[in-house]
FIFIRO-535472 format. One line per field, with one value per residue (C-alpha): x, y, z. Coordinates in nm, 3 decimals. Layout:
xx <- X  ...
yy <- Y  ...
zz <- Z  ...
***
This chain:
xx <- -8.554  -8.478  -8.456  -8.513  -8.470  -8.124  -8.011  -7.795  -7.488  -7.329  -7.423  -7.135  -7.176  -7.198  -6.861  -6.807  -6.842  -6.614  -6.363  -6.339  -6.293  -6.063  -5.845  -5.872  -5.737  -5.448  -5.373  -5.351  -5.224  -4.998  -4.917  -4.867  -4.629  -4.411  -4.441  -4.322  -4.019  -3.927  -3.927  -3.728  -3.480  -3.474  -3.362  -3.027  -2.903  -2.777  -2.418  -2.528  -2.783  -2.513  -2.260  -2.505  -2.660  -2.294  -2.113  -1.933  -2.185  -2.472  -2.324  -2.255  -2.635  -2.731  -2.514  -2.629  -3.000  -2.993  -2.808  -3.032  -3.345  -3.261  -3.187  -3.505  -3.694  -3.526  -3.640  -3.995  -4.052  -3.959  -4.102  -4.407  -4.490  -4.458  -4.663  -4.936  -4.933  -4.997  -5.268  -5.438  -5.387  -5.404  -5.655  -5.485  -5.537  -5.459  -5.493  -5.718  -5.473  -5.174  -5.346  -5.458  -5.071  -4.984  -5.114  -4.968  -4.666  -4.913  -5.073  -4.781  -4.565  -4.248  -4.085  -4.205  -4.103  -3.756  -3.741  -3.874  -3.613  -3.354  -3.484  -3.471  -3.136  -2.928  -2.632  -2.806  -3.124  -3.333  -3.173  -2.863  -2.719  -2.689  -2.592  -2.307  -2.080  -2.132  -1.996  -2.335  -2.410  -2.759  -2.815  -2.628  -2.524  -2.656  -2.831  -3.038  -3.133  -3.245  -3.442  -3.625  -3.730  -3.849  -4.055  -4.220  -4.300  -4.362  -4.742  -4.720  -4.606  -4.854  -5.164  -5.087  -5.029  -5.285  -5.608  -5.479  -5.399  -5.758  -5.918  -5.743  -5.944  -5.761  -5.880  -5.566  -5.365  -5.591  -5.538  -5.168  -5.153  -5.374  -5.133  -4.860  -4.683  -4.486  -4.590  -4.282  -4.399  -4.749  -4.607  -4.357  -4.581  -4.925  -4.934  -4.624  -4.751  -5.058  -4.937  -4.641  -4.778  -4.910  -4.602  -4.399  -4.596  -4.604  -4.186  -4.202  -4.400  -4.196  -3.872  -4.002  -4.109  -3.767  -3.607  -3.814  -3.837  -3.699  -3.860  -3.781  -3.406  -3.338  -3.319  -3.145  -2.901  -2.707  -2.699  -2.295  -2.202  -2.083  -2.127  -2.529  -2.663  -2.930  -3.079  -3.388  -3.192  -2.961  -3.246  -3.379  -3.030  -3.054  -3.382  -3.257  -2.995  -3.253  -3.094  -3.414  -3.282  -3.011  -3.295  -3.501  -3.215  -3.154  -3.529  -3.560  -3.312  -3.515  -3.816  -3.687  -3.522  -3.858  -4.065  -3.812  -3.839  -4.240  -4.230  -3.999  -4.203  -4.544  -4.356  -4.292  -4.639  -4.772  -4.546  -4.664  -5.044  -4.969  -4.786  -5.097  -5.364  -5.181
yy <- -14.187  -14.311  -14.651  -14.787  -14.416  -14.411  -14.252  -14.493  -14.291  -14.547  -14.875  -15.038  -15.242  -15.064  -14.937  -15.217  -15.507  -15.270  -15.200  -15.566  -15.703  -15.443  -15.531  -15.902  -15.869  -15.649  -15.880  -16.191  -16.066  -15.793  -15.802  -16.177  -16.223  -15.903  -16.027  -16.396  -16.203  -16.001  -16.286  -16.507  -16.217  -16.162  -16.531  -16.441  -16.221  -15.898  -15.993  -16.247  -16.033  -15.756  -16.009  -16.132  -15.762  -15.617  -15.903  -15.805  -15.982  -15.824  -15.467  -15.523  -15.623  -15.286  -15.106  -15.245  -15.239  -14.901  -14.739  -14.930  -14.859  -14.489  -14.510  -14.662  -14.417  -14.115  -14.248  -14.346  -13.992  -13.831  -14.053  -14.142  -13.766  -13.722  -14.017  -13.927  -13.544  -13.670  -13.924  -13.650  -13.367  -13.493  -13.681  -13.921  -14.254  -14.545  -14.359  -14.623  -14.901  -14.684  -14.624  -14.967  -15.076  -14.882  -15.146  -15.418  -15.463  -15.516  -15.806  -15.942  -16.190  -16.042  -16.360  -16.328  -15.969  -16.075  -16.313  -16.061  -15.805  -16.076  -16.150  -15.781  -15.663  -16.013  -15.964  -16.153  -15.973  -15.711  -15.390  -15.562  -15.672  -15.288  -15.189  -15.431  -15.293  -14.937  -15.078  -15.051  -15.376  -15.421  -15.787  -15.928  -15.565  -15.328  -15.116  -15.430  -15.417  -15.050  -15.135  -15.443  -15.222  -14.905  -15.168  -15.326  -14.988  -14.719  -14.755  -14.652  -14.292  -14.255  -14.378  -14.143  -13.818  -13.893  -13.844  -13.546  -13.390  -13.489  -13.336  -12.999  -12.711  -12.488  -12.178  -12.098  -12.201  -11.960  -11.696  -11.727  -11.730  -11.416  -11.247  -11.301  -11.614  -11.857  -12.214  -12.310  -12.055  -12.188  -12.540  -12.433  -12.210  -12.335  -12.700  -12.856  -12.747  -12.925  -13.242  -13.279  -13.440  -13.713  -13.716  -13.776  -14.060  -14.243  -14.171  -14.316  -14.624  -14.698  -14.686  -14.892  -15.138  -15.144  -15.246  -15.553  -15.667  -16.015  -16.207  -15.968  -15.907  -16.276  -16.363  -16.007  -15.949  -16.254  -16.283  -16.229  -16.205  -15.827  -15.736  -15.793  -15.964  -15.759  -15.790  -15.998  -16.230  -16.308  -16.375  -16.619  -16.786  -16.790  -16.935  -17.203  -17.300  -17.314  -17.041  -16.888  -16.661  -16.489  -16.451  -16.280  -16.037  -15.951  -15.897  -15.698  -15.446  -15.369  -15.330  -15.074  -14.914  -14.920  -14.803  -14.524  -14.386  -14.401  -14.215  -13.932  -13.904  -13.861  -13.622  -13.408  -13.427  -13.348  -13.041  -12.910  -12.976  -12.745  -12.475  -12.500  -12.438  -12.129
zz <- -2.503  -2.136  -2.087  -1.726  -1.646  -1.766  -2.049  -2.292  -2.456  -2.600  -2.821  -2.658  -2.333  -2.010  -1.831  -1.622  -1.879  -2.138  -1.886  -1.764  -2.127  -2.213  -1.877  -1.946  -2.302  -2.179  -1.910  -2.126  -2.461  -2.306  -1.947  -1.884  -2.147  -2.052  -1.685  -1.806  -1.987  -1.696  -1.447  -1.647  -1.692  -1.314  -1.270  -1.413  -1.111  -1.223  -1.293  -1.543  -1.682  -1.714  -1.874  -2.148  -2.247  -2.261  -2.413  -2.735  -2.980  -2.791  -2.812  -3.228  -3.265  -3.072  -3.295  -3.633  -3.499  -3.405  -3.689  -3.965  -3.775  -3.775  -4.147  -4.235  -4.016  -4.166  -4.514  -4.369  -4.240  -4.578  -4.787  -4.580  -4.551  -4.897  -4.990  -4.739  -4.885  -5.264  -5.155  -4.975  -5.192  -5.545  -5.777  -6.015  -6.200  -5.952  -5.661  -5.461  -5.578  -5.465  -5.114  -5.077  -5.155  -4.844  -4.606  -4.810  -4.555  -4.282  -4.445  -4.634  -4.426  -4.332  -4.457  -4.800  -4.778  -4.705  -5.007  -5.216  -5.126  -5.183  -5.538  -5.627  -5.451  -5.469  -5.682  -5.989  -5.868  -6.083  -5.907  -5.757  -6.079  -6.182  -5.820  -5.740  -6.041  -5.876  -5.553  -5.402  -5.212  -5.067  -5.004  -4.709  -4.604  -4.357  -4.627  -4.699  -4.342  -4.350  -4.670  -4.523  -4.195  -4.410  -4.611  -4.311  -4.112  -4.339  -4.332  -3.976  -4.080  -4.392  -4.179  -3.911  -4.094  -4.382  -4.161  -4.034  -4.356  -4.501  -4.166  -4.244  -4.382  -4.644  -4.456  -4.272  -4.599  -4.809  -4.530  -4.542  -4.913  -4.950  -4.697  -4.925  -4.791  -5.022  -5.034  -4.804  -4.549  -4.562  -4.508  -4.207  -4.023  -4.079  -4.198  -4.003  -3.684  -3.743  -3.853  -3.625  -3.342  -3.580  -3.782  -3.423  -3.356  -3.687  -3.701  -3.325  -3.418  -3.734  -3.511  -3.255  -3.554  -3.691  -3.345  -3.350  -3.687  -3.770  -4.066  -4.348  -4.228  -4.189  -4.539  -4.667  -4.419  -4.413  -4.053  -4.010  -3.664  -3.578  -3.917  -4.015  -3.724  -3.547  -3.194  -3.271  -3.474  -3.168  -2.956  -3.172  -3.182  -2.789  -2.792  -3.056  -2.811  -2.526  -2.333  -2.255  -1.974  -2.231  -2.491  -2.220  -2.124  -2.470  -2.535  -2.231  -2.361  -2.661  -2.483  -2.243  -2.565  -2.739  -2.439  -2.359  -2.713  -2.704  -2.333  -2.468  -2.764  -2.537  -2.347  -2.636  -2.807  -2.456  -2.452  -2.783  -2.707  -2.382  -2.582  -2.842  -2.585  -2.445
***
């Protein structure tokens, strides 16, 4: 029914108010902090900026951060896809509990997660006491950093793939099965193309989250320069030294890396969507 001669298409406020609130939120929460960081970085000058971001210690943190984040993302991609598949395709006792536990890393403070991981993987920990004799060091090693990153970022993969799997109808799978396709062929040619955009988005978010992880890593990494020191920790150290321009410069590098990765991901998704529409 028309109200004052205009049709109400939404229960939300009008376009002007909704857009205004959205822009205000983005400005205060996102744009202003980023602008402040960029201005602080710009105050250095290019020579000083370049010297900070290409120092030997900074380059070591980039290498450690990227390698451990990549390892965590590969794990999250494989295990996250498997867990999303189990949660959507099977019914079993404790399914709701497992589904709720997926979001635990989002709710759990990362510092507590780091302490829990140290308790488990330290030399005298539940698992560490059995791994150390085998020559597998987790705590205070790059492997521990990857585990901490994987723990805090795996929900991104699961929660982006799971809704797509739930919305998929079984018609195409049944058709492929009736034509003699094997299960692996059905997955590769029918299921995978459908879930790939969501999977790529989840993996990208997982990787970006891993790049900026700090709380859980501080306790399990050991924070050894050139060995287990990640970039986010070096940023914190520069802040603790009141060297705000240097901290802003290092944070700017990680921001650019995360933004570039997400930009490439969006390009790949757009290409696949254009290809699917043909």
